C-alpha positions as CSV (number, residue, x, y, z in Angstrom):
1,M,63.3,128.4,119.0
2,T,67.1,128.8,119.0
3,P,68.6,132.2,119.7
4,F,70.1,132.3,116.1
5,L,66.7,131.5,114.6
6,A,65.0,134.2,116.7
7,V,67.4,136.8,115.4
8,E,66.9,135.6,111.9
9,V,63.1,135.8,112.2
10,E,63.2,139.4,113.5
11,Y,66.0,140.8,111.2
12,G,66.6,138.4,108.4
13,G,64.7,136.4,105.8
14,N,62.4,133.4,106.2
15,F,63.8,130.2,107.5
16,D,61.7,127.0,107.6
17,G,62.1,124.8,110.6
18,A,64.8,124.9,113.3
19,L,68.5,124.9,113.0
20,D,70.1,121.5,113.7
21,D,72.3,121.0,116.7
22,I,76.0,121.7,115.8
23,N,76.8,118.0,116.3
24,A,74.7,117.2,113.3
25,L,77.6,118.6,111.2
26,F,79.7,115.6,112.3
27,D,77.2,112.9,113.2
28,M,77.2,110.8,110.1
29,P,74.6,108.0,110.1
30,A,75.2,104.9,108.0
31,I,74.0,105.1,104.4
32,F,74.6,101.4,103.8
33,D,74.5,99.2,106.9
34,L,76.4,95.9,106.1
35,G,76.3,94.6,109.7
36,V,79.9,94.5,110.9
37,F,80.8,97.3,108.4
38,S,78.8,100.4,107.5
39,I,79.3,103.1,104.9
40,N,78.4,106.7,105.7
41,R,78.9,110.0,104.0
42,T,82.5,110.4,105.2
43,V,83.5,107.0,103.7
44,L,81.9,107.9,100.4
45,I,83.7,111.2,100.3
46,M,87.0,109.5,101.0
47,W,86.4,107.0,98.2
48,L,85.5,109.8,95.8
49,A,88.5,111.9,96.7
50,T,90.8,108.9,96.4
51,A,89.4,108.0,93.1
52,L,89.8,111.5,91.8
53,V,93.4,111.7,92.9
54,F,94.2,108.2,91.4
55,A,92.6,109.3,88.1
56,L,94.5,112.6,88.1
57,F,97.9,111.0,88.6
58,A,97.1,108.1,86.3
59,A,96.3,110.5,83.5
60,A,99.5,112.5,84.3
61,F,101.9,109.6,84.2
62,R,100.1,107.1,81.9
63,D,102.1,108.4,78.9
64,S,104.9,110.3,80.7
65,K,107.3,112.3,78.5
66,V,110.8,113.7,78.9
67,V,109.3,117.1,78.2
68,P,106.2,117.0,80.3
69,G,102.9,118.5,79.6
70,K,101.0,120.8,82.0
71,L,99.3,118.0,84.0
72,Q,102.5,115.9,84.3
73,S,104.5,119.0,85.3
74,A,102.0,119.9,88.0
75,C,102.0,116.4,89.5
76,E,105.8,116.2,89.3
77,L,106.0,119.5,91.1
78,V,104.0,118.1,94.0
79,I,106.3,115.0,94.2
80,D,109.4,117.2,94.0
81,F,108.0,119.4,96.7
82,V,107.6,116.4,99.1
83,R,111.0,115.0,98.0
84,N,112.7,118.2,99.0
85,I,111.1,118.0,102.4
86,A,112.4,114.4,102.8
87,L,115.9,115.3,101.7
88,D,116.1,118.5,103.8
89,I,114.8,116.9,107.0
90,I,116.0,113.3,106.7
91,G,119.0,113.6,104.3
92,P,120.0,111.1,101.6
93,K,118.2,108.3,103.5
94,G,115.0,110.2,103.1
95,V,114.7,109.1,99.4
96,R,113.1,105.8,100.4
97,F,110.4,107.6,102.4
98,V,109.4,109.9,99.6
99,P,106.5,107.5,98.5
100,L,105.1,107.4,102.0
101,L,105.4,111.2,102.6
102,T,104.0,111.9,99.2
103,T,101.0,109.7,99.9
104,F,100.4,111.5,103.3
105,F,100.6,114.9,101.7
106,I,98.4,114.2,98.7
107,F,95.8,112.2,100.7
108,I,95.5,114.8,103.5
109,F,95.3,117.7,101.0
110,A,92.6,115.9,98.9
111,M,90.6,115.1,102.1
112,N,90.9,118.6,103.4
113,L,89.9,120.1,100.0
114,M,86.5,118.4,100.4
115,K,85.8,121.1,103.0
116,I,85.3,123.8,100.3
117,T,84.2,121.6,97.4
118,P,80.7,122.6,96.3
119,G,78.1,119.9,96.9
120,I,80.3,118.2,99.5
121,M,81.5,120.7,102.0
122,L,82.8,118.1,104.5
123,P,86.4,117.1,105.1
124,P,86.9,113.5,106.1
125,T,89.8,114.8,108.2
126,S,87.3,116.4,110.5
127,R,86.7,112.9,111.8
128,M,89.1,111.8,114.5
129,A,89.1,108.2,113.3
130,V,90.6,109.4,110.0
131,T,93.3,111.6,111.5
132,G,94.0,109.0,114.2
133,F,94.6,106.3,111.6
134,L,97.0,108.6,109.7
135,A,98.9,109.4,112.9
136,L,99.0,105.8,113.9
137,T,100.5,104.9,110.5
138,A,103.2,107.6,110.9
139,W,103.9,106.3,114.5
140,A,104.3,102.7,113.3
141,V,106.7,103.9,110.6
142,Y,109.0,106.0,112.8
143,V,109.0,103.5,115.7
144,G,109.7,100.6,113.3
145,V,112.5,102.6,111.7
146,G,114.0,103.3,115.1
147,I,113.8,99.7,116.3
148,K,115.4,98.5,113.0
149,N,118.3,101.0,113.3
150,H,119.0,100.8,117.0
151,G,117.4,97.6,118.2
152,F,114.4,97.5,120.6
153,F,116.2,98.4,123.8
154,G,118.5,100.8,122.0
155,Y,115.6,102.7,120.6
156,L,113.9,102.9,124.0
157,K,117.1,104.4,125.3
158,E,117.3,106.8,122.4
159,V,113.8,108.2,123.0
160,S,114.0,108.1,126.8
161,V,117.5,109.1,127.8
162,P,118.8,112.4,126.4
163,P,122.6,112.4,126.5
164,G,124.3,114.4,129.3
165,T,121.2,114.2,131.6
166,P,122.2,114.5,135.3
167,L,121.6,111.3,137.2
168,A,119.5,113.0,139.8
169,I,116.7,113.9,137.3
170,L,117.2,111.0,134.9
171,P,114.2,108.9,136.2
172,L,111.8,111.8,135.9
173,L,113.1,113.0,132.6
174,A,113.2,109.5,131.1
175,I,109.4,109.1,131.8
176,I,108.7,112.5,130.3
177,E,110.7,111.8,127.2
178,F,109.2,108.3,126.8
179,V,105.6,109.6,127.0
180,S,106.4,112.6,124.8
181,N,108.0,110.7,122.0
182,L,106.0,107.5,121.9
183,I,102.6,108.5,123.2
184,L,102.0,112.2,122.8
185,R,103.5,112.5,119.3
186,P,100.8,110.6,117.5
187,F,98.0,112.2,119.5
188,A,99.4,115.6,118.7
189,L,99.6,114.7,115.0
190,A,96.0,113.5,115.0
191,I,94.5,116.3,117.1
192,R,96.2,119.1,115.3
193,L,94.8,118.1,111.9
194,F,91.4,117.1,113.3
195,A,91.0,120.4,115.3
196,N,91.9,122.6,112.4
197,M,89.6,120.9,110.0
198,V,86.7,121.0,112.5
199,A,87.3,124.7,113.2
200,G,87.5,125.5,109.5
201,H,84.4,123.5,108.7
202,I,82.4,125.3,111.4
203,L,83.7,128.7,110.1
204,V,82.7,127.9,106.5
205,V,79.2,126.6,107.7
206,I,78.6,129.7,109.8
207,T,79.6,132.0,106.9
208,L,77.3,130.3,104.4
209,V,74.4,130.1,106.9
210,T,74.7,133.8,107.7
211,V,74.6,134.6,104.0
212,H,71.5,132.4,103.5
213,V,69.7,133.7,106.6
214,F,70.3,137.5,106.3
215,L,70.6,138.2,102.6
216,Y,67.1,139.4,102.3
217,P,65.6,143.0,102.0
218,R,65.1,143.2,105.8
219,P,66.9,145.2,108.5
220,G,69.4,142.4,108.7
221,L,70.5,142.8,105.0
222,P,73.8,144.6,105.9
223,V,74.8,141.5,107.9
224,G,74.1,139.3,104.8
225,I,76.0,141.6,102.5
226,L,78.9,141.6,104.9
227,A,78.9,137.8,105.1
228,L,78.7,137.6,101.3
229,G,81.6,140.0,100.9
230,I,83.9,138.2,103.3
231,S,83.0,134.7,102.1
232,P,85.7,134.7,99.4
233,L,88.3,135.7,102.1
234,V,87.0,132.8,104.3
235,F,87.4,130.3,101.5
236,A,90.8,131.7,100.5
237,F,91.9,131.4,104.2
238,E,90.6,127.9,104.4
239,L,92.4,126.9,101.2
240,F,95.6,128.1,102.8
241,I,94.9,126.1,105.9
242,I,94.1,123.0,103.8
243,G,97.6,123.1,102.2
244,L,99.3,124.1,105.4
245,Q,97.9,121.3,107.5
246,A,98.9,118.7,104.8
247,Y,102.4,120.2,104.8
248,I,102.7,120.3,108.6
249,F,101.6,116.6,109.0
250,T,104.1,115.6,106.3
251,L,106.9,117.7,107.7
252,L,106.5,116.4,111.3
253,T,106.4,112.8,110.0
254,A,109.7,113.4,108.3
255,V,111.1,115.0,111.5
256,Y,110.1,112.0,113.5
257,I,111.5,109.5,111.0
258,S,114.8,111.5,111.0
259,S,115.0,111.4,114.8
260,S,114.5,107.6,114.6
261,L,117.3,107.1,112.1
262,E,120.0,109.1,113.8
263,S,121.4,108.9,117.3
264,H,121.1,112.0,119.6
């Protein structure tokens, strides 16, 4: 019997069976095994969220008007928000990156939102493979932009040799800058999003399990009432984090693209 279950039995309500290991929250067995490829719950959630976003924007812009309706206005507001990020960070050249940045923002927000969606309660961005792919895409874009604008060796110099570096520390600093700009950046992008979604997912699960376990007329009832009372705050906080992480990923991608476009 797990310690949590022992407490529940003594002070809370009835609970059949034992609590799963925490890794069960993230270990997604295949639902459809197609040999080389398999489809699990995370993939199905991604497909669902993508389809919903596609349907939303298709409905908003299928018959776009000069004086937009509420749905068109809401979708245009999101696009304008990301466009302002691109123009503020990258400048006029950022216009051509607006579609990419908008896709990042909307996709990440939609995937994160699955964390607090009833009946789903699992963000695909709590899977390192998803956040790693997004970070790798951002890395390929800003590195490609840098090579296109400065040439291969010119870009390596840009990311490795800060101007005005004393010759004595240049070899050490060049290695640090190279690793930081070309290797650590995508890892930081992926891990930041992944870690926040995992932590938030665990927080939501713990809150809901506490409500379920202790909200019974037993000595543990105050714990259940407390958990039920703070659950709206937990969900509101997680909604804030959902938007914030989508914004941070988009913002940092714009910053990295800007650094690849301009010389030091």
